[in-house]
N, C-alpha and C positions, 0 to 999 in steps of 0.2 A: 400309260399303264408301263408302257417303257422305263420311265423314272426310277417307277414304285417296283418294276421287275428288278431292277437292275439294282437297285436297293436290298431286292429279297433273297437275289443270288449272291449279292455279297455277304450278307447273314449266314446263309448256307454256307457257304465257303471256309467263314470263320469259323462254325462251327465244325467242318469238316476237317480241317486244319486241325484243330484243339483235339478232335477225337483223334487222328491219326497219331498224336503223340502218346496215346493211351498206352500202358501195358497190358498185358493179358489180365493181371490182377486188377490193375486200376478199373477196364473195364466192369467187371465184378462187383466193387468196391458199392457199397449203398452211399447215397449223397442225400444232402439235407432234403429233395424233394420227394416227401413219404417213402424213403428210404429203397428207392428207387435205386438203379445201378447204373452208371452212364447209359451200358447196354440195351436197358429199357429205356432208357429214354431215346435213344436214336431210333429204337424199333418203334416206338411210339409217332413220331416223327413221322418214319417211313412208314406205314403203317395209313396215316390219313394224307401223306403224300402222294400213294398209288389211290387212294379214296377219290384224293383234289385231282389227281390224274383225268380219272374215270370223268370226273363231273364236270372237266373241259372239255373231254373229247369224245364221250358218249352218256347222254345222259340215261340214257334207258340201263345200261349196263350199271350206270351209278346207283341209281334206285333201286336195282335188282340187288347189289351187295352191300345197298343200307337195308333193303329191310331183313337182310339176311345177319348184320349185326345186332339190329335192333332186336331181332328176336333174341338173338343170344343174351345180350342187355337185361332183355325179360328175364330170361329163365335163370340170371345173376352169373353169368358169366362177365367177368371184369376186362374191358378193352385191353388192358396189361397182358393177360392173358390170352387171350386171341393175337396180340402180336406175338406173345412168346412161341405159341402156337405156329406162326404162319414163318417166324424166322429163328424160330430157337435150334435150327441145326447149323447155324452161323453161328463164327466166331466175332467177335468184337471188330475186329480188320475187315473178316469178311460182309457185313453187315453195314460198312461204313463202305467198303465198294460195292455195295449193291444198291446202297441206297443214295450215291453220287447222279447215277446217270437218271434216277427218278427226280429227282428235288432240281436237276437239272432243266429236265423236259416238262415238268409242273411250271417253272419260270417261264420256259419258252411260251409255251401255252396259252399263260396270264398274259406274255407282254403284246400278246396281237389284240386282245380283248380290246371293244371297250368300257372304260371304269364302270357305269352303269349296267352292263350286262351282267343278265341272273347266271348264278350258279344254283344246281341243286343243292342240298347239301342233308343235317341230319334234323335240323330244326326247318326253319323255313327259310326259302333260298336267297343268298345274298348276292350283292354286288362285287363283281371280281374286285374291285376298288379295295372294297371291306376284307374279300378273302383274302386278297393278298396281304394286308394287313394284318389278318389275323392269323398268317402263315409265321 
């Protein structure tokens, strides 16, 4: 897992470096990905990295949070709306600084797990290896 985690951290850092170079206007400009802005994309990653950190650290807290997310989805709320609600008070650069320690903590938590350790998720549980490669 240490190698997979190191690769994941390198990918996160690469994305963070690219995002750090964005202007305020670029943070809000639509991208080819469903018209989401870079802000939306980083907020989405942050949202699920926080969920992943809960899955690694506190399975019961994750299950509680996941149930709330699923309930909102069943009521028609999109994940992107939930992320905007959670982080909407942050500018792009503030969101980036908020996200960085969270992805670092997630990677550190994954690095010490056995590759076949099971983590709860929104569908069936995932192995730590599968979870890390999916991130």
